[in-house]
N, C-alpha and C positions, 0 to 999 in steps of 0.2 A: 952543754946541759940546757942552756936557755932556749936554744933552737928546738931541742926535742920537746920541751915543755910548752912551746907556743901552740895555741889552738889552730887547727887547720880548718879553713872555711869549708862548709858543706856545699853540696850541689844546689840545694835550695837557696842558700844565701847568694851564690853566684848568679842563679837565674834571676832572683829579685833585683840584684844590683844591675844586671844587664837590662832588665825591663825599665828600671828607673832611669838608666842612662839613655835608653832609646826614647823614652817619653820626654826627657829634657831636650834631646836633640831634635825631635820631630815636632814638638808642640810649637805652634805659631799663633800669635794673636789674630783674632778674627778681623780686626780692623786693618792689620797689615796685609793679610791675605786678600781682602776686598780691594785695598788700595792697589796692590800689585796687579790683580786681575783687571781692575778698571783701567790702569795705565796701559796694559797690554792690549785690551780691547780698543781703547782710544787710538793707540798707535796703529793698530791694524786698520781701523776705519779711516784714519788720515791717509795712510799709504794707499788703501784701496780707492779712496776718492781721488787722490792725485793720479793714480794710474788710469782710473776710469775717465777722468776729465781730459786726459790726453788721447786716449784710444777710442772710447765708446762713441763720441759724436761722429767721428769719421766713419766708424764701422756702420753706425745707424744710417748715416747719409748715403753711403755706398749701397747699403742693403735696399733702401727705398728706391734709389736710382736703378738698381738691377731689377726690382719688381716692376717698375714703370717701363723699362725696356726701351728707353730713348723715344718714347711716344708721349709727348707732353699732355695729350688728352687723357691719358690714364691717371695722371696725377690728381685730378679732381675726384673721381670715384674712390681712388685709393685713400686720399685724405679724408673723405667723408666716412669711409669704412673704419679706418683707424680711430679717428676722432670720436665717432659715435660708439662703436663697440667697446672700446677700452675706457669709456666713461660711464656708459649706461650699465654694463654688466658689473663693474666694480662697486658702483653705488648700491645696486640691488643685493650683491653678495655681502657687502659690509653691513647693510641694514639688518640682515638676519641676526647679527651679533647682539641686537638689543633684546632678543627673546630671553627672558630670565629662566625659562623652563629648561634651556639647554645647559649642558655642562660648561663650567668656566673655561676649560681649555678648548672646547669646541667653539665657544664665542671668540676667544682670542685667535684661534686658527682662522675663523671666518674673517675677522678684521685684518689679519695679516695677508690672507689671500686677496682680499679686496685691494689692499695697497699694492701687492705684487702685480695684479691685473692692470694697474694704471701705469706700469713701467713704460710701455710704448709711447703713451702720451707724454710722460715725463721726459723721455728721451727727445721727443719732438720739441718740447718747450725748451729743453736744454740747448738744442741746436739753434733755435730761433732767438733765444734771449741770452745765450752764453756769452761771457766776456773774454774767454780765452782765445788764443790764436787757433786752436783746434776747432772750436765752434765756428769761428769766422771761415775757416777752410771748408767746414761742412756746409755752411750757408752758400758758399760759392759753388759747391757741387750741386746743390738743389737749384741754384739760379740757372744752371745750364741744363740739368736733366729732370728736375721736378719742381718747376717754377711755382705751381699753384698748390702744391701739396701742403705746405705749412699753413696757408691761409684757410683752406677748406677744412683742414684738420682742426684748427682752432675753433672755427665756427661750429663744427659738429661735436666738439667737446662740450660746448655750452648746450647744444641741442640734446646731447645724450644725458647730461645731468638733469636738464629740465624734464625730459621724458621719464627718466628714472624716478624723479620726485613725484611726477604726476601719477605714475603707476603705483607708487607706494601710497599716495593719498587716496586715489580711487580704490585701491585694494582694501585699505582700512575702512573706507566708507562702505564698500560692498560687504565686507565681513561684519561690520556693525549692523548694517541693514538686515543681513541674513540672520544675525543673532536675535535681532528684535522680532523678525518674522517667526523664528522658531519659538521664542518666548510667547508670542501671541497665540500661535498654534497650540502650544502646550497648555496655555491658560484656557483656550476654548475646549480642548479635549478634556481637561479637568472638569470644566463646567458641564459638558455633556455627560461625563461619567457620573457626576454628582446627581444630575437630573435623572439619569437612567436608574441609579441606585435608589433615589427617592421614589420613582414610579414602581420599581420592583418591591420596595418595602411597603408601599401603599397597597399594592395588589396582594401581597402576602398577608397584611393585616386584614384586608377585606375578606380574604379566603378563610382566615382563622375565625373572624367574626361570624361568617356564615355557618361554619362548622359548629361553633358554640351555640348559635341560635337553633340549629337543627337538633342538637342534643337536648337543649332545654325544652323545646316544643316539638316532640316527634309527631309525625302525621297520625291522625286517628284511624284505628282499624274499623272496618265495617262490622256491625253487630247483628244485623237482621238475617233471618233464615232465607235461603233462596226459595222462590215460589216454584211450584210444579208447573 
């Protein structure tokens, strides 16, 4: 009797209880989610750095050695190219991120792109000044196959940065000069337009005054009879 009188749950109550249970199980505090995400990212960065510190310097040193092709004379122009190009271009690209007219994400992308373009020079500095055994092995490779690459690369890193800064400064000065010239030309044009408008207005007033004078004092008609 008691079992038959007990109320049976409806489908709606079942669905609501399921949703409540799912919300309880899936809801996670924001701080916990961010902490877990930060720990995962930090762990991936540490692992990536450890792997890169062991493998990348040797790969980069061998790549430069292959590009030089066992001809030490090629190490100077190659070092000049890498040092200059991958410091000059990144500075100019990253500088574009200061334009506030651009979208925020475009500015961020330009800054990130500028950092990415410096990777070859960062790899070179990592080989030259790295303290790991891998970096020491990479330096020994350059000592035999690319002896002057590191020195000239460092010199032209500085030259590239100086040239990029000079281009930025001169470009801003040129743009400022061009803006001032345009402002002066606009002011001169406005002055000429005002003078032209004044002259036109003066001519119109003179013409109207002449018409009024003719209307007030019309020319006298001849009254005498013609002689035979």
